[in-house]
C-alpha positions as CSV (number, residue, x, y, z in Angstrom):
1,M,-8.2,-24.6,-3.2
2,L,-9.1,-28.1,-3.5
3,E,-9.3,-28.7,0.1
4,K,-11.6,-25.6,0.5
5,L,-13.8,-26.6,-2.2
6,F,-14.2,-30.5,-1.3
7,H,-13.1,-30.6,2.3
8,I,-11.1,-33.7,1.5
9,K,-9.0,-34.4,4.6
10,E,-12.2,-33.7,6.6
11,R,-13.8,-36.5,5.1
12,G,-10.7,-38.7,5.6
13,S,-9.8,-39.0,1.8
14,S,-6.8,-37.7,-0.2
15,V,-6.3,-36.1,-3.6
16,R,-4.6,-39.3,-5.1
17,T,-7.6,-41.7,-3.8
18,E,-10.2,-39.1,-5.3
19,M,-8.3,-39.5,-8.7
20,I,-8.3,-43.2,-8.5
21,A,-12.0,-43.4,-7.7
22,G,-12.9,-40.8,-10.4
23,L,-10.9,-42.7,-12.9
24,T,-12.5,-46.0,-11.7
25,T,-16.0,-44.8,-11.8
26,F,-15.4,-43.2,-15.2
27,V,-14.2,-46.6,-16.9
28,T,-17.0,-48.2,-15.2
29,I,-19.6,-45.7,-16.5
30,S,-18.0,-44.9,-20.1
31,Y,-20.5,-47.3,-21.8
32,V,-23.1,-44.6,-21.4
33,I,-20.9,-42.7,-24.2
34,F,-22.1,-45.4,-27.0
35,V,-25.2,-47.2,-25.3
36,I,-27.1,-43.8,-24.7
37,P,-26.5,-42.4,-28.3
38,N,-27.8,-45.6,-29.7
39,M,-30.9,-45.6,-27.9
40,L,-31.5,-41.9,-29.0
41,C,-30.8,-43.1,-32.4
42,D,-33.4,-45.5,-32.5
43,A,-35.9,-42.8,-31.5
44,G,-35.0,-40.9,-34.8
45,M,-32.3,-38.6,-33.4
46,P,-29.1,-37.6,-35.5
47,K,-26.4,-39.7,-34.3
48,E,-23.7,-37.1,-33.9
49,A,-26.2,-34.8,-32.1
50,A,-27.2,-37.8,-29.8
51,I,-23.6,-38.4,-28.9
52,A,-23.0,-34.6,-28.3
53,A,-26.0,-34.2,-25.9
54,T,-25.3,-37.2,-23.9
55,M,-21.6,-36.3,-23.4
56,Y,-22.3,-32.6,-22.7
57,A,-25.1,-33.2,-20.5
58,T,-23.2,-35.9,-18.6
59,I,-20.2,-33.5,-18.0
60,M,-22.0,-30.3,-16.6
61,A,-24.8,-32.6,-14.4
62,T,-21.7,-34.5,-13.0
63,I,-19.9,-31.2,-12.3
64,L,-23.0,-29.8,-10.8
65,M,-23.1,-32.8,-8.4
66,G,-19.6,-32.6,-7.3
67,L,-19.4,-28.7,-7.0
68,V,-23.1,-28.1,-5.5
69,A,-23.4,-31.1,-3.5
70,N,-19.7,-32.3,-3.0
71,Y,-20.8,-36.1,-3.8
72,P,-18.6,-38.7,-5.4
73,V,-21.4,-39.4,-7.7
74,A,-21.6,-39.5,-11.8
75,V,-24.4,-38.1,-13.3
76,A,-25.7,-39.1,-17.0
77,P,-29.0,-40.1,-18.8
78,G,-30.5,-42.9,-17.4
79,L,-30.8,-46.1,-19.2
80,G,-34.2,-47.2,-18.0
81,I,-35.7,-43.8,-19.1
82,N,-34.0,-43.7,-22.2
83,A,-35.5,-47.2,-23.0
84,F,-39.1,-45.9,-21.9
85,F,-38.3,-42.7,-23.9
86,A,-36.9,-44.4,-27.4
87,Y,-38.9,-47.8,-27.5
88,Y,-42.3,-47.0,-25.8
89,V,-43.1,-43.2,-26.2
90,V,-41.5,-42.7,-29.7
91,G,-41.2,-46.4,-30.9
92,F,-44.7,-47.6,-29.7
93,L,-46.8,-44.6,-29.1
94,G,-45.4,-43.1,-32.3
95,L,-44.7,-39.6,-30.9
96,P,-42.1,-37.2,-32.6
97,W,-39.0,-37.5,-30.5
98,Q,-39.1,-33.7,-30.2
99,T,-42.8,-33.9,-28.5
100,A,-41.2,-36.7,-26.1
101,L,-38.2,-34.3,-25.4
102,G,-40.8,-31.8,-24.2
103,A,-42.4,-34.3,-21.9
104,V,-38.9,-34.8,-20.3
105,F,-38.4,-31.1,-19.8
106,I,-41.9,-30.7,-18.0
107,S,-41.0,-33.6,-15.9
108,G,-37.5,-32.0,-15.1
109,M,-39.5,-28.9,-14.0
110,V,-41.4,-30.9,-11.9
111,F,-38.3,-32.3,-10.1
112,L,-37.2,-28.7,-9.9
113,L,-40.3,-27.7,-8.2
114,M,-40.3,-30.4,-5.9
115,T,-37.0,-29.9,-4.7
116,F,-37.2,-26.3,-4.2
117,G,-40.6,-27.0,-2.2
118,G,-38.7,-29.5,-0.2
119,I,-41.2,-32.3,-1.3
120,R,-38.4,-34.7,-2.7
121,Q,-36.2,-34.2,0.4
122,A,-39.2,-34.7,2.6
123,I,-40.0,-38.2,0.8
124,I,-36.3,-39.2,1.6
125,R,-36.8,-38.2,5.3
126,A,-39.9,-40.3,5.5
127,V,-38.3,-43.5,4.3
128,P,-38.3,-46.1,7.2
129,Q,-34.7,-46.9,8.2
130,N,-35.1,-50.8,7.2
131,L,-36.2,-49.7,3.9
132,K,-33.2,-47.2,3.3
133,T,-31.0,-50.2,4.1
134,A,-32.9,-52.5,1.8
135,I,-32.7,-49.9,-1.2
136,G,-28.8,-50.4,-0.7
137,V,-28.8,-53.9,-0.6
138,G,-31.4,-54.2,-3.3
139,I,-29.3,-52.0,-5.8
140,G,-26.2,-54.1,-4.7
141,F,-28.0,-57.1,-6.0
142,F,-29.1,-55.1,-9.1
143,I,-25.5,-54.1,-10.0
144,A,-24.1,-57.7,-9.5
145,F,-26.9,-58.9,-11.6
146,I,-26.1,-56.2,-14.7
147,G,-22.2,-57.1,-14.2
148,M,-23.0,-60.9,-14.7
149,K,-25.2,-60.0,-17.7
150,N,-22.7,-58.3,-19.0
151,A,-20.0,-60.6,-18.6
152,G,-22.3,-63.3,-20.2
153,I,-22.2,-65.3,-16.7
154,V,-25.9,-65.1,-16.6
155,V,-28.0,-65.4,-19.9
156,D,-31.8,-65.7,-20.5
157,D,-33.6,-69.0,-21.3
158,P,-36.9,-69.4,-22.4
159,A,-37.8,-72.1,-19.9
160,T,-36.1,-70.7,-16.5
161,F,-36.0,-66.8,-17.6
162,V,-32.5,-67.0,-16.7
163,T,-29.5,-69.7,-16.4
164,L,-25.7,-70.2,-16.6
165,G,-23.9,-69.0,-19.5
166,N,-21.1,-70.5,-21.2
167,I,-18.2,-69.6,-18.6
168,M,-15.5,-71.3,-20.9
169,H,-16.4,-68.7,-23.6
170,G,-13.9,-66.0,-24.0
171,P,-15.5,-63.1,-22.2
172,A,-17.4,-64.7,-19.5
173,M,-14.1,-66.8,-18.5
174,L,-12.1,-63.5,-18.4
175,A,-14.9,-61.7,-16.4
176,T,-14.8,-64.8,-14.0
177,L,-11.2,-64.5,-13.5
178,G,-11.4,-60.9,-13.2
179,V,-13.8,-61.1,-10.2
180,I,-10.9,-63.5,-8.4
181,L,-8.2,-61.1,-9.3
182,A,-10.0,-58.0,-8.2
183,G,-11.3,-59.6,-5.2
184,A,-7.9,-60.7,-4.3
185,L,-6.2,-57.5,-4.8
186,M,-9.1,-55.8,-2.7
187,A,-8.5,-58.2,-0.1
188,K,-4.8,-57.3,0.1
189,R,-5.9,-53.6,0.2
190,V,-4.3,-52.8,-3.1
191,Q,-5.6,-49.4,-4.1
192,G,-7.1,-49.0,-7.8
193,A,-7.8,-53.0,-7.5
194,M,-10.8,-52.6,-10.1
195,L,-9.0,-50.3,-12.5
196,I,-6.3,-53.1,-12.5
197,S,-8.6,-55.6,-13.4
198,I,-10.3,-53.8,-16.0
199,F,-7.0,-52.9,-17.6
200,V,-5.4,-56.6,-17.4
201,L,-8.8,-57.9,-18.7
202,T,-9.1,-55.6,-21.8
203,V,-5.4,-56.1,-22.6
204,A,-5.9,-59.9,-22.3
205,G,-8.9,-59.4,-24.5
206,M,-6.9,-57.9,-27.3
207,F,-4.3,-60.8,-27.3
208,M,-7.1,-63.5,-27.5
209,G,-8.9,-61.6,-30.3
210,I,-12.0,-60.6,-28.3
211,V,-11.3,-56.7,-28.5
212,P,-9.8,-55.3,-31.6
213,Q,-6.4,-53.7,-31.3
214,P,-5.8,-50.3,-32.3
215,T,-4.4,-50.2,-35.9
216,S,-4.1,-46.6,-36.6
217,I,-4.5,-42.9,-34.9
218,N,-8.0,-43.1,-35.8
219,D,-8.7,-45.8,-33.7
220,I,-7.5,-43.8,-30.4
221,V,-8.1,-40.2,-30.9
222,S,-10.5,-37.9,-33.2
223,F,-10.3,-33.9,-33.2
224,D,-13.6,-33.4,-34.4
225,L,-16.2,-32.8,-31.6
226,P,-19.6,-33.8,-31.9
227,S,-21.9,-31.0,-32.6
228,L,-25.5,-30.6,-30.6
229,G,-26.9,-28.8,-33.9
230,G,-29.4,-31.3,-34.4
231,T,-31.2,-31.6,-31.2
232,F,-30.3,-28.3,-29.4
233,M,-33.4,-26.7,-28.1
234,A,-35.2,-29.0,-30.6
235,L,-38.0,-30.0,-27.7
236,D,-41.6,-29.2,-28.4
237,I,-43.0,-28.4,-25.0
238,A,-46.4,-27.0,-26.4
239,G,-46.8,-30.6,-28.6
240,A,-46.3,-32.4,-25.3
241,L,-49.0,-30.4,-23.4
242,E,-51.3,-30.3,-26.6
243,F,-51.2,-34.2,-26.7
244,G,-52.3,-34.3,-23.4
245,L,-49.4,-36.6,-22.2
246,F,-50.3,-36.7,-18.5
247,S,-49.7,-40.5,-18.0
248,I,-46.4,-40.3,-19.6
249,I,-45.2,-37.2,-18.0
250,F,-46.1,-38.9,-14.6
251,T,-44.4,-41.8,-15.7
252,F,-41.2,-39.8,-16.4
253,T,-41.8,-38.2,-13.2
254,I,-42.4,-41.3,-10.9
255,V,-40.0,-43.7,-12.3
256,E,-37.0,-41.1,-12.2
257,L,-37.7,-39.7,-9.0
258,F,-37.3,-43.1,-7.2
259,D,-34.8,-44.5,-9.7
260,N,-32.5,-41.4,-8.6
261,M,-33.6,-41.2,-5.0
262,G,-33.1,-44.9,-4.6
263,T,-29.5,-44.9,-6.2
264,L,-28.7,-41.7,-4.2
265,I,-29.7,-43.3,-0.7
266,G,-27.6,-46.2,-1.7
267,L,-24.6,-44.4,-2.7
268,T,-24.6,-41.9,0.3
269,R,-25.0,-44.6,2.7
270,K,-21.8,-46.6,1.1
271,A,-19.9,-43.5,0.7
272,K,-20.6,-42.7,4.8
273,L,-22.9,-39.6,3.8
274,M,-25.5,-41.0,5.8
275,D,-25.8,-40.8,9.6
276,E,-27.1,-43.7,11.9
277,K,-30.6,-42.1,11.9
278,G,-30.7,-42.2,8.1
279,E,-30.0,-38.2,7.4
280,V,-28.3,-37.7,4.3
281,Q,-25.7,-35.1,4.4
282,D,-26.0,-32.0,1.9
283,L,-29.5,-33.7,0.5
284,D,-31.1,-30.6,-0.7
285,R,-27.7,-29.4,-2.6
286,A,-27.6,-32.9,-4.6
287,L,-31.3,-32.8,-5.4
288,T,-31.0,-29.3,-6.8
289,A,-28.1,-30.3,-8.7
290,D,-29.9,-33.4,-10.3
291,A,-33.1,-31.5,-10.9
292,V,-31.3,-28.4,-13.0
293,G,-29.1,-31.2,-14.8
294,A,-32.3,-32.9,-15.9
295,V,-34.0,-29.6,-17.3
296,A,-30.6,-28.7,-18.8
297,G,-30.3,-32.1,-20.2
298,S,-33.4,-32.2,-21.9
299,V,-32.6,-28.7,-23.8
300,M,-29.4,-30.5,-25.1
301,G,-31.6,-33.3,-26.5
302,T,-31.1,-36.1,-24.1
303,T,-33.4,-37.7,-21.5
304,T,-33.5,-37.2,-17.5
305,V,-30.1,-37.3,-16.2
306,T,-29.7,-39.4,-13.0
307,A,-27.1,-40.5,-10.5
308,Y,-25.6,-43.8,-11.8
309,I,-25.4,-46.7,-9.6
310,E,-21.9,-47.3,-11.2
311,S,-20.5,-44.6,-9.1
312,A,-20.3,-47.2,-6.3
313,T,-17.0,-48.5,-8.1
314,G,-15.3,-45.1,-7.3
315,I,-16.8,-45.2,-3.8
316,A,-15.4,-48.6,-3.2
317,E,-12.0,-47.2,-4.3
318,G,-12.2,-44.6,-1.5
319,G,-13.9,-41.8,-3.4
320,K,-15.6,-39.3,-0.5
321,T,-15.8,-35.9,-2.3
322,G,-17.0,-34.0,-5.3
323,L,-13.5,-34.2,-6.7
324,T,-14.3,-37.8,-7.6
325,A,-17.0,-36.4,-9.6
326,F,-14.9,-33.6,-11.2
327,V,-12.4,-36.2,-12.0
328,V,-15.1,-38.2,-13.9
329,A,-16.4,-35.0,-15.8
330,G,-13.1,-34.0,-16.7
331,L,-12.4,-37.8,-18.1
332,F,-15.7,-37.3,-20.2
333,A,-14.4,-34.2,-21.4
334,V,-11.0,-35.7,-22.5
335,A,-13.6,-38.7,-23.9
336,L,-14.9,-36.3,-26.5
337,F,-11.4,-36.3,-28.2
338,F,-11.0,-40.2,-27.2
339,A,-14.1,-41.6,-27.6
340,P,-12.8,-44.4,-30.2
341,L,-10.2,-45.8,-27.3
342,V,-12.8,-45.6,-24.4
343,G,-15.0,-47.8,-27.0
344,L,-12.0,-50.4,-26.8
345,V,-13.1,-51.2,-23.0
346,P,-15.4,-54.1,-23.5
347,A,-18.5,-54.5,-21.1
348,Y,-16.9,-57.8,-19.7
349,A,-13.9,-55.8,-18.6
350,T,-16.0,-53.7,-16.4
351,A,-18.3,-56.6,-15.5
352,P,-16.1,-57.8,-12.1
353,A,-15.9,-54.0,-10.9
354,L,-20.0,-54.3,-10.9
355,I,-20.2,-57.6,-9.4
356,L,-17.9,-56.8,-6.5
357,V,-19.4,-53.8,-5.8
358,G,-22.6,-55.7,-5.7
359,A,-21.2,-58.0,-3.1
360,L,-20.2,-55.0,-0.7
361,M,-23.4,-53.4,-1.0
362,I,-25.2,-56.5,0.0
363,M,-23.2,-56.6,3.0
364,E,-25.5,-53.9,4.6
365,V,-28.4,-56.5,4.7
366,R,-27.1,-57.4,8.5
367,G,-28.8,-53.9,9.3
368,I,-32.2,-55.0,8.6
369,D,-34.9,-56.1,11.5
370,F,-36.1,-59.3,9.8
371,D,-37.5,-60.3,13.0
372,D,-40.3,-57.7,12.6
373,L,-42.1,-58.9,9.7
374,T,-43.8,-55.7,9.1
375,E,-40.4,-54.4,8.5
376,G,-38.6,-57.4,7.2
377,I,-41.1,-58.5,4.5
378,P,-41.2,-54.9,2.8
379,A,-37.4,-54.9,2.8
380,F,-37.4,-58.3,1.2
381,L,-39.6,-57.3,-1.5
382,T,-37.6,-54.1,-2.0
383,I,-34.3,-56.2,-2.3
384,V,-35.6,-59.1,-4.4
385,M,-38.0,-56.7,-7.0
386,M,-35.1,-54.7,-8.1
387,P,-32.9,-57.4,-9.8
388,L,-36.1,-59.6,-10.9
389,T,-38.0,-56.8,-12.7
390,F,-34.5,-55.1,-13.7
391,S,-35.8,-51.6,-12.2
392,I,-34.8,-49.7,-8.8
393,A,-38.1,-47.9,-9.0
394,N,-40.0,-51.3,-9.0
395,G,-38.5,-52.3,-5.7
396,F,-39.0,-49.0,-4.1
397,A,-42.9,-49.4,-5.1
398,F,-43.1,-52.9,-3.9
399,G,-41.4,-51.8,-0.5
400,F,-43.6,-48.7,0.0
401,I,-47.0,-50.5,-1.0
402,S,-46.1,-53.3,1.2
403,Y,-44.8,-51.6,4.1
404,A,-48.1,-49.2,4.4
405,F,-50.6,-52.1,4.0
406,L,-48.7,-54.7,6.2
407,K,-48.5,-51.9,9.1
408,L,-52.3,-51.1,8.5
409,I,-53.4,-54.6,8.5
410,A,-51.4,-55.6,11.5
411,G,-53.0,-52.4,13.2
412,R,-49.8,-50.5,13.5
413,A,-51.0,-47.7,11.0
414,K,-49.6,-45.1,13.2
415,E,-46.1,-46.1,12.5
416,V,-46.7,-45.2,8.7
417,H,-45.8,-41.2,7.8
418,Y,-48.5,-39.9,5.6
419,I,-45.8,-39.2,3.0
420,V,-45.3,-42.9,2.9
421,W,-49.2,-43.5,2.1
422,L,-49.1,-40.6,-0.6
423,V,-45.9,-42.2,-2.4
424,A,-47.8,-45.8,-2.0
425,F,-50.7,-44.3,-3.7
426,A,-48.8,-42.8,-6.4
427,F,-47.1,-46.1,-7.3
428,I,-50.4,-47.8,-7.3
429,A,-51.7,-44.9,-9.7
430,N,-48.6,-45.3,-11.8
431,F,-49.1,-49.3,-12.0
432,F,-52.9,-48.7,-13.1
433,M,-51.9,-46.3,-15.8
434,R,-49.1,-48.3,-17.2
435,M,-51.5,-51.4,-17.5
436,Q,-53.9,-49.2,-19.5
């Protein structure tokens, strides 16, 4: 049955490998159980409902991605769009969270219409090959940067923006050792290398007093499932339209469109689901699953769901099919009961996995043609702007805009697909509205 559903052998994988990949992805992404609800609470949502909306939306959207598209990709409410939702739309502009959810719903419907109309697929196919490669490399830098930040290896600095943290401090020291441990195990081709590292670092942190040890059954399991009652169907679509939130809806749409597209391009390339021409296997199905998940998530009471770059950890462990996604969804369902236990895994323990996955993705840089500056410069800007602006979408924007105008000024405008021009001007319009 599993073979019929997921074509595991056809893709050169095994059930055991897919299980390990799913477990690895889950452990790496499990932080969303706590981070996303806290952001939603900052926007005024009831905490229990925020936890429930996050968990149920993640389970449903990830199952859709695995079943419909057969991708080893986890889908959950996006961090960047959550920050925009909670701290700008609700916090800065002062809109009720119900109205903001209405704007999320409208942007989700835009995704759905664009998907059924083939617009999202056409945009992805129009992306030049060098930019597609650069997107994966940029995401690699972005993932590594997040890992180092989570571990305290890289910290903020008022003079230089970022600097080296105190690597003799417990979490940073353990994370650094974890990179070496996981890297050595990977070099020896030990399956589950990243998962072993996460487990060892968590236990070590408990012995060092960095991570609290469970003292009772309540620290491990809870049988009171969170309820959606406070947010289900609470979105105010009419209010969003009445406020005339075109710029906000446009921003929700443009940021999530390219954050998700960039992530899917990078992940499918890593999972060998992209051919030498840059065509992504079953792209239509993946985008449909994502769009449906985005609409359903807003109805439950959370922001737009998106493919998570942390799925690269499971792909690095050999995950190639939707069974990996099913395992992730299943573990999130179990986590509804074991949320306290999941919370014991600290950020520094998952940081080495992110850093090493970043290293693996960065290796694709050798496929970029830097000899042609009209290709190399946009690729460079795509790569460097992702970690430096902490946004996949911004890297995408700088890549598209620079590619179109460099080709034009160099007298090679015929090489630019008209969709690239449309996307470039859409990003310019988005930048303009954000500056108002």
